[in-house]
C-alpha positions as CSV (number, residue, x, y, z in Angstrom):
1,M,-32.7,-10.1,18.8
2,K,-30.5,-9.1,15.9
3,N,-27.1,-10.5,15.6
4,R,-25.8,-7.1,14.7
5,I,-23.7,-4.5,16.4
6,F,-25.7,-1.3,16.4
7,K,-24.5,2.2,16.6
8,Y,-25.7,2.4,20.2
9,G,-24.7,-1.0,21.6
10,F,-24.1,-4.7,21.1
11,Y,-27.0,-7.1,21.2
12,L,-26.6,-10.8,21.7
13,V,-29.0,-13.7,21.4
14,T,-29.7,-15.1,24.9
15,A,-28.7,-18.7,25.6
16,L,-29.3,-20.9,22.6
17,P,-28.2,-24.6,22.9
18,L,-25.6,-24.7,20.2
19,G,-22.4,-23.9,18.6
20,G,-19.4,-23.4,20.8
21,V,-17.0,-26.1,21.9
22,G,-18.0,-27.7,25.3
23,G,-21.6,-26.6,24.8
24,G,-20.5,-22.9,24.7
25,L,-23.7,-20.9,25.0
26,L,-24.2,-17.4,23.8
27,S,-23.8,-14.7,26.3
28,S,-26.9,-12.8,27.2
29,C,-27.4,-9.1,26.8
30,A,-27.3,-8.8,30.6
31,D,-24.0,-10.7,30.7
32,Y,-22.3,-8.1,28.5
33,N,-24.3,-5.2,29.7
34,V,-21.4,-3.9,31.9
35,T,-22.2,-0.2,31.2
36,D,-25.4,1.8,30.8
37,D,-24.2,2.6,27.2
38,F,-25.5,-0.9,26.1
39,P,-29.2,-1.3,26.9
40,A,-30.4,-4.9,26.9
41,E,-33.6,-4.5,25.0
42,P,-35.4,-7.3,23.0
43,D,-35.5,-7.0,19.2
44,P,-37.6,-9.5,17.2
45,A,-35.6,-9.1,14.0
46,F,-32.9,-11.6,12.9
47,V,-30.2,-11.5,10.4
48,E,-29.8,-14.8,8.5
49,P,-27.9,-17.0,8.2
50,Y,-25.5,-16.4,11.1
51,K,-28.0,-15.5,13.9
52,D,-27.3,-18.6,15.9
53,L,-23.6,-18.4,16.2
54,A,-21.9,-17.8,19.6
55,P,-19.1,-15.3,20.3
56,V,-16.1,-16.3,18.2
57,K,-13.8,-16.9,21.2
58,S,-16.2,-19.5,22.7
59,Y,-15.3,-22.0,19.9
60,I,-11.7,-22.5,21.1
61,D,-11.2,-25.9,22.8
62,H,-8.8,-24.9,25.5
63,E,-8.3,-28.4,26.7
64,Q,-6.7,-29.3,23.3
65,Y,-5.3,-25.8,22.7
66,P,-4.4,-24.5,26.1
67,N,-2.4,-21.4,25.0
68,M,-4.6,-20.5,21.9
69,S,-6.2,-17.1,22.1
70,L,-7.9,-14.7,19.8
71,G,-7.0,-11.0,19.7
72,A,-8.4,-7.9,18.1
73,T,-6.5,-4.7,17.2
74,L,-8.1,-1.4,18.0
75,K,-7.2,2.2,18.5
76,V,-7.2,3.4,22.1
77,A,-9.6,6.2,21.3
78,D,-12.1,3.7,19.7
79,F,-11.8,1.3,22.7
80,N,-12.3,4.0,25.2
81,K,-15.4,5.3,23.4
82,Q,-17.0,1.9,24.4
83,E,-19.1,1.8,21.2
84,L,-19.1,-0.5,18.2
85,A,-15.5,-1.7,18.0
86,H,-15.2,-2.0,21.8
87,A,-18.4,-4.1,21.9
88,A,-17.2,-6.5,19.2
89,A,-13.8,-6.9,20.7
90,V,-14.6,-7.6,24.3
91,T,-17.5,-9.9,23.4
92,N,-15.8,-12.0,20.7
93,F,-12.1,-11.9,21.5
94,D,-9.8,-12.9,24.3
95,N,-7.5,-9.9,24.2
96,V,-7.1,-6.5,22.6
97,A,-4.0,-5.0,21.1
98,F,-3.5,-1.3,20.4
99,G,-0.8,-1.2,17.7
100,S,1.4,1.9,18.1
101,S,-1.2,3.7,20.3
102,L,0.6,2.7,23.6
103,M,4.1,3.4,22.3
104,S,6.4,6.1,23.6
105,G,5.9,8.3,20.6
106,T,2.2,8.7,21.5
107,I,2.8,9.1,25.3
108,I,6.0,11.1,25.8
109,N,6.3,14.8,24.7
110,A,9.5,16.6,23.8
111,K,10.1,17.6,27.4
112,G,9.8,14.0,28.6
113,V,6.3,14.4,30.1
114,M,4.4,11.1,29.9
115,N,0.6,11.2,29.4
116,F,-0.9,7.9,30.4
117,L,-4.5,9.1,30.9
118,D,-6.0,7.1,28.0
119,M,-3.9,4.1,28.9
120,K,-5.1,4.2,32.5
121,D,-8.7,4.5,31.4
122,L,-8.5,1.5,29.1
123,L,-6.6,-0.7,31.6
124,D,-9.0,0.2,34.4
125,H,-11.9,-0.8,32.2
126,V,-10.3,-4.0,30.9
127,Q,-9.5,-5.0,34.5
128,E,-13.2,-4.3,35.5
129,I,-14.6,-6.5,32.8
130,G,-11.9,-9.2,33.1
131,G,-10.3,-8.7,29.8
132,E,-6.7,-8.8,28.6
133,V,-4.4,-6.5,26.7
134,F,-1.4,-7.4,24.5
135,G,1.2,-4.7,25.0
136,S,2.4,-2.4,22.3
137,P,6.2,-2.6,21.4
138,I,8.3,-1.3,24.3
139,V,11.0,0.0,21.9
140,A,11.1,0.2,18.1
141,N,12.6,2.3,15.3
142,A,9.3,4.0,14.5
143,N,6.6,5.6,16.7
144,Q,9.2,6.5,19.4
145,A,9.5,9.7,21.4
146,D,12.0,11.1,18.9
147,E,11.8,14.7,20.1
148,W,12.5,13.7,23.7
149,L,15.4,11.4,22.7
150,N,16.9,14.1,20.5
151,T,16.6,16.6,23.4
152,L,18.3,14.2,25.8
153,T,21.2,13.4,23.5
154,A,21.7,16.9,22.2
155,P,25.1,18.5,22.5
156,I,26.1,19.8,25.9
157,E,26.5,23.5,26.6
158,I,30.0,24.5,27.6
159,P,31.6,27.9,28.6
160,V,33.4,29.7,25.7
161,D,35.4,32.9,25.5
162,F,34.8,35.8,23.1
163,V,37.1,35.7,20.2
164,E,38.2,39.1,18.9
165,G,37.8,39.4,15.1
166,K,38.6,42.0,12.6
167,T,38.3,45.8,13.0
168,V,37.6,48.2,10.2
169,D,38.6,51.9,10.9
170,F,37.2,54.1,8.1
171,N,39.2,57.1,9.5
172,E,42.3,55.3,8.3
173,M,41.0,55.1,4.8
174,P,41.6,57.8,2.2
175,V,38.7,59.9,1.0
176,G,37.4,58.4,-2.2
177,D,35.9,55.1,-3.5
178,Y,35.1,52.5,-0.8
179,S,37.2,49.4,-1.2
180,G,34.6,47.0,0.2
181,T,31.6,45.5,-1.6
182,V,28.9,47.9,-2.7
183,E,26.0,45.7,-4.0
184,K,23.6,48.5,-4.9
185,G,23.7,52.3,-5.0
186,N,26.5,54.6,-3.9
187,A,28.9,54.3,-0.9
188,S,32.3,56.1,-0.4
189,I,34.8,57.3,2.1
190,A,33.9,60.9,2.9
191,R,34.9,63.6,5.4
192,Y,32.2,64.1,8.0
193,D,32.3,65.5,11.5
194,D,36.0,66.1,11.3
195,Q,36.9,62.5,10.4
196,N,36.9,60.1,7.5
197,T,33.7,57.9,7.5
198,L,31.9,55.5,5.3
199,K,29.1,57.4,3.6
200,I,26.2,55.2,2.7
201,G,23.7,56.8,0.3
202,T,20.0,56.2,0.2
203,L,18.9,53.0,-1.5
204,C,22.4,51.6,-1.1
205,N,23.3,48.1,0.0
206,V,26.9,47.9,1.3
207,R,29.0,45.4,3.3
208,I,30.8,46.9,6.2
209,I,32.4,43.7,7.3
210,E,33.2,40.7,5.1
211,G,35.7,38.1,4.0
212,F,35.7,35.7,7.0
213,E,34.8,32.0,7.4
214,V,31.4,31.7,9.0
215,D,30.4,29.1,11.6
216,P,26.6,28.6,11.6
217,N,26.7,27.6,15.3
218,A,28.7,30.6,16.5
219,K,27.2,33.8,17.8
220,Y,28.7,36.9,16.1
221,T,28.8,40.5,17.5
222,T,29.3,43.5,15.2
223,T,29.6,47.0,16.8
224,F,29.7,50.3,14.9
225,W,28.8,53.9,15.4
226,A,26.4,55.7,13.0
227,K,25.2,59.2,12.5
228,A,22.9,61.0,10.1
229,D,21.5,64.5,9.5
230,K,18.0,63.2,9.7
231,D,16.3,60.3,11.6
232,A,17.5,57.2,9.8
233,S,16.2,53.6,9.3
234,F,17.9,50.7,7.6
235,D,17.9,46.9,7.4
236,I,20.7,44.5,8.3
237,T,21.6,41.1,6.9
238,F,24.3,38.9,8.4
239,S,25.5,36.1,6.2
240,G,22.2,35.4,4.7
241,N,20.2,35.9,7.9
242,K,18.0,39.0,8.1
243,V,18.5,40.5,11.6
244,N,15.6,42.4,13.0
245,G,16.0,45.7,14.8
246,S,13.5,47.3,17.2
247,G,11.8,49.6,14.7
248,A,8.7,49.0,12.6
249,N,8.9,46.0,10.3
250,G,12.2,44.9,12.0
251,K,14.1,48.0,10.9
252,W,17.1,49.5,12.7
253,T,16.7,53.2,13.6
254,F,18.5,56.0,15.3
255,K,17.8,59.7,15.8
256,T,19.5,62.6,14.1
257,G,22.3,64.7,15.5
258,K,24.6,62.4,17.5
259,W,26.7,59.3,17.1
260,T,24.7,56.2,18.0
261,K,26.2,52.9,19.0
262,I,24.7,50.0,17.0
263,V,25.3,46.4,18.3
264,V,24.3,43.5,16.0
265,E,24.2,40.0,17.5
266,A,23.5,37.3,15.0
267,Q,24.1,33.9,13.6
268,S,24.5,33.1,10.0
269,A,21.9,31.4,7.9
270,P,22.3,27.6,8.2
271,D,23.5,27.2,4.6
272,A,25.7,30.3,4.5
273,T,29.3,29.8,3.4
274,E,30.3,33.5,3.1
275,G,30.7,35.8,6.1
276,Y,29.5,39.4,5.9
277,L,27.3,42.1,7.5
278,R,25.3,44.2,5.0
279,I,23.6,47.5,5.7
280,E,20.6,48.1,3.4
281,N,19.9,51.8,3.6
282,S,16.3,53.1,3.1
283,R,15.2,56.3,1.6
284,S,15.2,58.2,4.9
285,A,18.7,59.6,5.1
286,V,22.4,59.4,4.1
287,I,24.2,57.4,6.9
288,Y,27.8,57.9,8.1
289,I,29.6,55.0,9.8
290,Q,32.6,55.2,12.1
291,K,34.9,52.4,13.3
292,V,33.5,48.8,13.1
293,E,34.5,46.1,15.6
294,F,33.7,42.4,15.0
295,G,34.1,39.2,17.0
296,Y,32.3,36.1,18.0
297,Y,31.5,33.5,20.6
298,P,32.3,30.1,19.3
299,D,29.7,27.4,19.3
300,N,29.2,26.7,23.0
301,H,28.1,23.1,22.6
302,R,30.0,19.9,22.3
303,A,28.7,16.5,21.3
304,Q,28.1,14.0,24.0
305,T,30.7,11.4,24.4
306,E,29.8,7.8,23.6
307,Q,29.6,7.0,27.3
308,E,27.5,10.1,28.0
309,K,25.1,9.1,25.2
310,T,24.9,5.5,26.5
311,D,24.2,6.8,30.0
312,T,21.5,9.1,28.7
313,I,19.8,6.5,26.7
314,N,19.9,4.1,29.6
315,Y,18.2,6.8,31.7
316,A,15.6,7.3,29.0
317,L,14.9,3.6,28.8
318,N,14.5,3.3,32.6
319,A,12.3,6.4,32.8
320,W,10.0,5.1,30.0
321,C,9.8,1.5,31.4
322,D,9.2,2.8,34.9
323,G,6.3,5.0,33.8
324,L,4.8,2.3,31.6
325,M,4.9,-0.4,34.2
326,K,3.7,1.9,37.0
327,I,0.5,2.5,35.1
328,N,0.4,-1.1,34.0
329,E,0.5,-2.5,37.6
330,G,1.1,-5.9,36.2
331,R,-2.1,-6.0,34.2
332,I,-0.5,-6.5,30.8
333,H,1.5,-9.7,30.8
334,S,2.6,-10.0,27.2
335,F,4.5,-7.3,25.2
336,D,6.3,-6.9,22.0
337,I,9.8,-6.1,23.4
338,V,11.0,-4.8,20.0
339,D,9.3,-4.1,16.7
340,E,10.5,-4.7,13.1
341,P,14.3,-4.6,13.8
342,I,15.4,-6.2,10.5
343,D,16.8,-4.0,7.6
344,T,16.3,-5.9,4.3
345,K,18.6,-3.4,2.5
346,A,21.8,-4.0,4.6
347,E,23.7,-7.3,5.0
348,L,26.3,-8.5,7.5
349,E,29.4,-10.3,6.5
350,N,27.7,-13.6,7.3
351,G,25.0,-12.9,4.7
352,M,22.3,-12.2,7.2
353,Y,20.4,-8.9,7.1
354,D,21.6,-6.3,9.5
355,L,19.5,-4.4,12.0
356,K,18.1,-1.0,11.0
357,H,20.4,1.9,11.8
358,S,20.0,5.7,11.4
359,T,22.1,8.8,11.2
360,E,19.1,11.1,11.5
361,K,17.3,9.6,14.5
362,I,18.2,8.0,17.8
363,F,17.9,4.3,17.4
364,W,18.3,2.3,20.6
365,Q,20.6,-0.3,18.9
366,D,22.9,2.5,17.7
367,V,23.6,3.6,21.2
368,L,23.3,0.4,23.2
369,G,24.8,-1.8,20.5
370,S,23.2,-4.2,18.1
371,E,24.0,-7.3,20.1
372,Q,23.1,-5.8,23.5
373,Y,20.1,-3.6,23.1
374,V,17.4,-6.3,23.3
375,P,19.0,-7.9,26.3
376,V,19.2,-4.5,28.0
377,V,15.6,-3.6,27.1
378,S,14.2,-6.9,28.3
379,R,16.1,-6.7,31.5
380,V,15.1,-3.1,32.2
381,A,11.4,-3.7,31.3
382,R,11.3,-6.9,33.4
383,E,12.8,-5.1,36.4
384,H,10.2,-2.3,36.3
385,Y,7.4,-4.8,35.6
386,E,8.3,-6.7,38.8
387,K,8.9,-3.5,40.7
388,H,5.3,-2.4,40.0
389,N,3.6,-5.6,41.2
390,G,3.9,-7.7,38.0
391,D,4.0,-11.4,38.3
392,P,7.3,-12.6,36.7
393,A,5.8,-16.0,36.0
394,Q,3.2,-14.4,33.7
395,L,5.5,-12.0,31.8
396,K,6.1,-12.8,28.1
397,F,8.2,-10.8,25.6
398,F,7.8,-11.2,21.8
399,V,9.9,-9.9,18.9
400,S,7.6,-8.7,16.2
401,E,8.6,-8.6,12.6
402,T,7.0,-8.3,9.2
403,G,7.9,-10.1,5.9
404,L,8.9,-13.4,7.6
405,E,7.5,-15.3,4.7
406,D,10.7,-14.3,3.0
407,Q,13.2,-17.0,3.9
408,K,16.2,-14.7,4.3
409,V,14.2,-12.3,6.6
410,F,13.2,-15.2,8.7
411,E,16.7,-16.6,8.9
412,S,18.0,-13.2,9.8
413,L,15.6,-12.7,12.6
414,K,16.4,-16.2,13.9
415,Y,20.1,-15.3,13.8
416,W,19.5,-12.1,15.8
417,I,17.3,-13.8,18.3
418,G,20.1,-16.3,18.8
419,V,22.5,-13.5,19.4
420,W,20.2,-11.8,21.9
421,D,19.4,-15.0,23.7
422,A,23.1,-15.7,24.1
423,N,23.6,-12.3,25.7
424,G,20.8,-12.9,28.2
425,A,17.7,-11.4,26.6
426,K,14.3,-12.6,27.6
427,I,12.5,-13.5,24.3
428,D,9.6,-15.9,24.8
429,G,8.1,-15.7,21.4
430,I,7.8,-14.3,17.8
431,N,4.9,-12.0,16.7
432,A,4.7,-12.6,13.0
433,K,2.9,-9.8,11.1
434,L,1.0,-11.4,8.2
435,N,0.5,-9.9,4.7
436,L,-1.9,-12.3,3.1
437,T,-4.0,-12.1,-0.1
438,Y,-6.5,-14.7,-1.5
439,S,-6.2,-14.8,-5.3
440,E,-8.6,-16.3,-7.8
441,D,-5.5,-17.0,-9.9
442,A,-4.6,-20.6,-9.1
443,E,-0.8,-20.1,-9.6
444,A,-0.8,-17.0,-7.3
445,L,-2.8,-18.8,-4.7
446,A,-0.5,-21.8,-4.8
447,A,2.5,-19.5,-4.3
448,T,0.8,-17.9,-1.3
449,E,-0.1,-21.3,0.1
450,A,3.5,-22.5,-0.2
451,S,4.8,-19.3,1.4
452,L,2.4,-19.7,4.3
453,N,3.3,-23.3,4.9
454,S,7.0,-22.4,4.9
455,L,6.4,-19.6,7.3
456,L,4.5,-21.7,9.8
457,D,7.1,-24.6,9.5
458,N,9.9,-22.1,10.1
459,L,8.2,-20.4,13.0
460,A,7.5,-23.8,14.6
461,S,11.2,-24.7,14.3
462,T,12.3,-21.9,16.6
463,G,10.7,-23.5,19.7
464,K,9.4,-20.1,20.6
465,L,5.8,-19.1,21.3
466,I,4.2,-18.0,18.0
467,R,1.7,-15.3,17.6
468,L,0.2,-14.2,14.2
469,S,-0.9,-10.6,14.0
470,N,-2.3,-8.3,11.3
471,F,-4.6,-11.1,10.3
472,D,-6.4,-9.4,7.5
473,I,-6.7,-11.2,4.1
474,K,-7.4,-9.1,1.0
475,Y,-9.2,-10.6,-2.1
476,Q,-7.8,-10.4,-5.7
477,D,-9.6,-11.5,-8.8
478,A,-8.0,-13.6,-11.5
479,S,-6.4,-10.5,-13.1
480,G,-4.7,-9.5,-9.9
481,A,-7.0,-6.6,-9.1
482,N,-8.1,-6.1,-5.5
483,V,-11.9,-6.6,-5.0
484,A,-13.4,-3.9,-2.7
485,A,-15.8,-4.7,0.1
486,K,-18.6,-2.9,-1.7
487,D,-18.1,-5.0,-4.8
488,I,-17.4,-8.5,-3.4
489,T,-20.1,-11.1,-4.3
490,D,-21.4,-13.7,-1.9
491,A,-19.5,-16.4,-3.7
492,Q,-16.3,-14.5,-3.5
493,R,-16.9,-13.7,0.2
494,Q,-17.3,-17.4,0.9
495,K,-14.0,-18.2,-0.9
496,L,-12.3,-15.6,1.2
497,A,-13.9,-16.9,4.4
498,D,-12.8,-20.5,3.6
499,Y,-9.3,-19.2,3.2
500,Y,-9.4,-17.5,6.6
501,G,-10.5,-20.8,8.0
502,H,-7.7,-22.6,6.2
503,V,-5.0,-20.3,7.6
504,I,-6.4,-20.7,11.2
505,K,-6.4,-24.5,10.9
506,S,-2.9,-24.5,9.4
507,Y,-1.6,-22.5,12.3
508,M,-3.4,-24.7,14.9
509,S,-2.0,-27.9,13.2
510,K,1.6,-26.8,12.4
511,I,2.4,-24.8,15.5
512,P,2.8,-27.1,18.6
513,H,-0.2,-26.6,20.9
514,D,1.9,-25.5,23.8
515,K,3.6,-22.8,21.5
516,Q,0.4,-21.3,20.2
517,A,0.2,-17.7,21.5
518,G,-2.8,-16.9,19.3
519,I,-4.0,-15.0,16.3
520,C,-4.7,-11.3,16.3
521,K,-7.2,-9.8,13.8
522,G,-6.2,-6.6,12.2
523,N,-9.7,-5.1,11.4
524,L,-12.9,-6.4,12.9
525,A,-15.3,-4.9,10.3
526,D,-14.7,-4.3,6.6
527,T,-12.6,-1.4,5.5
528,A,-12.4,-0.5,1.8
529,D,-11.3,-4.2,1.6
530,P,-13.5,-7.1,2.7
531,V,-11.3,-8.0,5.6
532,G,-13.9,-8.1,8.4
533,L,-15.8,-10.7,10.3
534,W,-18.6,-8.1,10.0
535,S,-19.8,-6.3,6.9
536,I,-21.1,-2.8,7.3
537,D,-24.7,-2.2,6.3
538,T,-24.6,0.7,3.8
539,S,-27.8,2.3,5.0
540,S,-27.9,1.8,8.8
541,K,-24.1,1.5,9.3
542,D,-24.8,-1.5,11.5
543,W,-22.2,-4.3,11.7
544,V,-23.6,-7.5,10.3
545,R,-21.9,-11.0,10.7
546,N,-20.7,-12.4,7.4
547,A,-19.2,-15.7,6.2
548,T,-15.8,-14.9,7.7
549,Y,-17.4,-14.8,11.1
550,K,-18.7,-18.4,10.6
551,A,-15.3,-19.5,9.1
552,F,-13.6,-18.4,12.3
553,C,-16.1,-20.3,14.5
554,D,-15.8,-23.4,12.4
555,A,-12.0,-23.4,12.2
556,L,-11.5,-22.7,15.9
557,S,-13.8,-25.6,16.8
558,G,-11.9,-28.0,14.5
559,K,-14.5,-28.3,11.7
């Protein structure tokens, strides 16, 4: 059979006496054929030269490396389709991670409704086939349920009293020019219906109330009486905000022959600084205005107190963790507890980088406190994990961070982990997100190698479990240009594969065996970059094992 992943299923060579550690034989088609979507049909064709290799995970010597595992990153939708990516992942890897797909930003809507349907499907399926999942970050600064958190922490409504404002009585003004602002056309004080009124000509824009300080959160009410000798229609703008009436195209209208009460309720435009109400008269009729009364309801909201906001965020955290762990039912044992907390643009007085903070979004650490939020999150998540049948002896929490090859980023993360540990956090390991490039330039490659060695030594020094994720290595030529998957030569692919193997062996030699939490591949097949264990056949779109697949097998087996 072909050692390819096809568009309609995954085909594996039946038991061949080779390859994996401990005599690891290849799984048969029937062994993997857990669903009717994957027919086990013989195929006489072979793809050289990697047709005899076993599934990658079978090459790990678990007696020597008891905690070592191999992970694959997928999208939930791709996994639940149970097609190409799913087949490659469950056949060749020990566990599957789903990036941000299982984070609160994907699952919780603005009203706090949690949609776990996709997560339940994948966990049920993973449980059925005996697989494992590495949990998405429980809290982070990105990919959070921002709309929900903003709703929960929004200002609280309070009762307010109407505030009487100014009154303009045109009957008290002498006949003649209008002392207010006439922006366009003609308006004047005129005698009409036995009283002095404001006469507004056609095609005239005039302010009938103005000169007050506007509050964009207050609700203003302007009341006036209007009359015309013909049916009238006009527009109203309040402090930059066009206020629609009930007539066609949002116009305000009234019938001829009697005084009509007009009540305008409006808020100003958000950026308005000048308070006014303007009537924009149409061509229909000359309008006469009686006494104008103006007032407002102040903003009927107040900001939550610090204690109220803390209580609210604690509620949100408990609600999220309860929903997550209820669906989980103890099936996911390892999670990133927080993701990318370090801010490389802000320093503490001790020289370490600060945590990320925000004035625009709700960040957990801004409410719960920088030193306390990880202890709080780990406690709440653990409580709900155990509440919903999770085995506490299996539970592992990791802090994930990128850029740890930078010494100061690493030292800063180590500092914060120490702070959180001292305050009672459960932090079992570090999930280091890699950003690796193989370069044909010897000097650049030497710098990458030195950085990698320093990173691994630093990680080992923490005494924590160490997981490497985002394990995709790009390829650069001697000029520093990235080489695309469609352009890479066999010789270049072999150099890239050898470097993958080197990184794996470096991890397995530098990280103590009992602290190895595994390596997680970013992409299984090539993207635009040659990052995959599989290349994609340009004509058939089949996935074909390449030199990187063999490099993984050799490195994991100790070759």
